[in-house]
N, C-alpha and C positions, 0 to 999 in steps of 0.2 A: 630510562626510562622522565619518564615527561615534564617538561620544562615549563614553567611560570605563563609562557606564550602562549602555549601549545594550551594547556588546560582550562587559559583562561578562551581561545579562539572557542575550544570545546562547549564552554559556557553561553557564549556570547553565538552562536550558529540551533543550537539547543533554544536557546530563549528568542529566538526573533526566529526558528521556523513552527516555536508552537504562536506564538502573535500570532505569526499568520496564519495557521491553519487554525488559532481558533474565533478569529474574524476581528481580533485589537486591529491588523495592521491593513486598509483593506484594496484593494487593485488602486494602482497610480499612487498614493503614499509614496512620496521623500524621503528618503533614511541619509541620515544628517549621520556621517561618522565621529563629531565633536558629542553633539547630543546626546548618538547615543555612548562613546567609551563615559563620559558623563551619569549617564542612569544607570547604565550596568555596574560602574566600579571600577571598570578596568580601560586599560590604555588602551589607543586606538588602533594600536598598530593588528592587533584581534577580531576591533572589529572588522576593519581591514578585510582582513582574513576572513572572514565570518559571513561579511554580505557576500564576497569575491562565488565562496563556495557556495551559497545559495543560489548564487546565479546558475552555476553551472545545474544546481539543480534543478533552475528551469521554477521557480521561483521569484527569483528577482532577474532583474532591466538593469543595464547601465543606463540613468541619465544622460539626457541630454550636456552637456561641460562638464560633468566630475559626479561618480557619485550611482547610487543605484534610486529606482524603486518595485514600489511590490508588483508583481506582473498581475494584469487582467488577461482571464483565459475566455475565449469563444467554450460554447458546445461542444463544435468540433475539437476543439484540442482535445476534452476531455472524454469526451471515443476513441482518441487516436491515444493517451497513454494507456484503453482500458488496453483496448486492443495489442498493442508493445507488453503493454501484460503478456498476452496472454502466446505474445509468440516467443519471448523470451521462455516464459515455464514450459511451452508442448516442447521445445527443444531441448528443456533442460531430465519432462520425463522422457525422450525421446532416442537420449542419451544413454541413459538411467538403464532403459530399457535394448538397448542397443550395445553396452559397454560393462550392465554387469554393475554390481551396487554393495558396497561394505554389510555385513548385515547385521552391526551395529548403526545404523542408520536406517536399513530398513526396518529395525524392530523399531526404532523410538518414531517413526514416521505411520506403524501399524497400530504404536500404544496410542498415538494424539487420533487416529483416526478413533479406536475403543471410546474415547473418549471426548470427541464428534456425536456419535452413536449417542452419549449417554446426554450432552446435550441438548441433543432439536426436541427428543420425546415426539411420543406419537401420537398430542393434540395439544392447540397453538397453547393452550393454558402449562403447558407442562415443559416449554419451553426457557430453557434455561440462558440466559443472553449474556451473559457476562462471560459465564465457559464458553461456549458458542464464539466468542468473540475472541477471545484467548487462545481455544484451541486452533480454531482457522488460522490465525496470524501464525500459527505453528507449527502447523500440517505445512503453507505455503513455504513454509521458510524450511525443513526441514524435508522437502520435495525440491523444492532450487539447488537443495546441498548435493542431492539423491546421487545426482551424475560425476561429482567429484572433481568439478572443470570449474578453477578457479577464474577463469574468462567468464561464463557463462555466468555464475555467480556473483562476478564484479558487474557486468552490467544489468543481470536483474534484479542484485540492491539497488544501481540506479535510478532503474523502471519503477521500482516500487517507493522509492524516495519523489518521484512526481506527484506532484497535488492529484487526487484525485486516485493513480494507481494501485494501491493497496490495496489489498483481498477485500478490507475491510471495510472501506473506506464512505461506501453506504447499505452495510448491511441495516437492518430497522434498528429501532426506538422499542423499548414494552410496547406502547400505541399503540403500533403497529405488527404487533408479531403477527394476529389473526390475517392481515391480508397478505404478510407474509412470507408465513408459515407453508404454503406450496415449494414457493422456489427457496425455503431451507430443507425440503425434503430434497427438493432437483439436485439441490449445491453436494446433499452427501453423496447421493445418488451417483454423484460421479466424479464427485473422492471418491469412491471404491470404487469406480471403473478401471481409474487411471493408477490404483495403490495396485488390483485384478491385468491392467495390461503388462505395466513392468513388470512384474515378478513373473506374465506369460513369455516376459520378450517381444509383448507389438507393437512397437516402436511407432509403427505409422497412425494403429489405433490411441498409442497414451498421449501423444500429440493431437491429433484430431479432439478428444475428450476434453486434453487441456484447450483449445483456443476457444474450443465454444463454453466450457467451465465461465470464463471469462468475461463473458458475453451478460450472465447473471447479474455482473455488479452496471451494462449497463439499464436492462432492462428494469433495474432498483433502481438507478438518476431518472434512469423515464419517470418508472412511480412517483420520486420524491420531487419533482420535480412542474407535475400537472395535477397530483392527486393527496397524496400524502399530507394529513392537519395538521397538526400542530407547528413548531420550531423543527429548522430541517438545521445538515450540521454546517457548524459555520463557515466552513472552508467555503462555501460555493456563494460567499461574498467574494469571491474571488471569479466567480463569475458573471460573463455580462451575452446581453442578444448580440 
């Protein structure tokens, strides 16, 4: 049973992560334990533990002297985070193909894949973006669990918690769907290819598709930074030249 301190720590982790990823706390912001404890109406120990956990995730870094500050990220940091996720998802896909899978988990993956098909549609105006966002995240979570490796799952969860490494970090919003529709079609083709390769026990092929699939996030990032009109993801406030 979770203690009060554990519950407060979880709440502090969630709230601080939300503020950072929403751009409310920008790169270089110094975080003060006492002030945050008062603001969140919790004791200092959970705040200290929450900041330590977010430092492990890569969102914070220890400041000179004492305390923490919000990290800033270079473009190459973002690319590396995306690459790392691709490597780990590729490993998960290869292991699932080579070792086999639980039928219930494979059924869940296939059902999510079918929901993604419905979400994409044949034309940009037919895309159900909210559903695609939800089912895309679910597909990647279920893919990571398919190999039944706690080690791979743990490291994949860590990688996806890094800024910008989430599979849905750079999905378009409604204003850019026409520009992004082709990339969604390609992504869905890769989703199907991944499942087909795992079912055929083609480990090397499954791994290669997963790694290539992660590169869509990189291309979407490049588009957002270079061409996309309108608001950009708030988390890009953490990005520095």
